[in-house]
Each structure stands twice: as structure tokens, then as C-alpha cells.
C-alpha positions, 0 to 999 in steps of 0.5 A, spaced: 484 454 473 486 455 480 492 450 479 494 455 472 494 461 477 498 458 482 503 455 477 504 462 474 505 465 481 510 460 482 514 461 475 514 468 476 517 467 483 522 463 481 524 468 475 524 474 480 529 470 485 533 468 479 534 475 477 535 478 484 541 472 484 545 474 478 543 482 480 547 480 486 553 476 483 554 481 478 554 487 483 559 486 488 563 492 488 564 495 495 561 502 496 560 506 501 554 511 502 555 519 503 549 522 506 552 529 507 551 528 514 553 521 516 557 515 511 554 509 511 558 503 512 562 500 506 557 494 503 556 491 496 552 495 491 547 490 490 546 490 498 545 498 498 540 497 492 536 492 494 535 495 501 533 501 498 528 498 493 525 494 500 525 501 504 522 504 498 516 500 497 515 499 505 515 507 505 510 507 499 506 502 503 505 506 509 504 512 506 499 509 501 495 505 508 495 512 511 491 515 505 487 509 505 485 509 512 483 517 511 479 515 506 475 510 510 474 514 515 471 520 510 467 514 508 464 512 514 462 519 516 459 520 510 455 514 511 453 516 518 451 523 515 447 520 509 443 514 514 442 520 519 438 524 513 435 518 511 432 517 517 430 524 518 427 524 511 423 518 513 420 522 519 418 528 515 414 523 510 411 520 516 409 527 519 407 529 512 402 523 512 399 524 518 398 531 517 394 530 511 390 524 514 
């Protein structure tokens, strides 16, 4: 079963690589990007589009990482509070049992 997963991943990688190569071959027009305050140098359209895709993926990864770290920090705090409440509850139960005897 593991070999099937490896084969599927390999085939998908080859397909994505071929699509990328075809995309690059068909989008060779030179364009300059004007960002109002700065004009980026003239390069092929495919390079600008791939760069934008990679930059968007990287920024999405970074923003989601920040959110995940914040949620994990909140989870650790909640676990600490739950553990402290559990210890306090055990102490109160034990105190009530000692008083009852």
C-alpha cells in the first residue's frame, strides 16, 4: 500500500512539473510590473506569475503558522488551568473526607 502512495505522489509531481514547464513555455512575453511607487524590472510573464504564486503560498504558510502558535499557546494555558483546578478539586475532596471521619 505504501508503494501505491509513493507512485501516486510521484505521478502527481511529474504532472505538476509538466504543467509548470508548459506554462513557462507558453507565457514568454516580457512584462514590467508597475506598483505605483516602484516599477519592477521587465521579465517573462510566467516568472512573475510563478513568483506571485510562491510568495502567496509562503505568506499564507507564515500567517497560518502564527495563528497555530497562538492557538497552541492558548491551549497550553487552558491545560495548565485545568490541571490546577483538578489539583484544587482533589485537595477539597480529600479535606472533606478527612472532616467527615
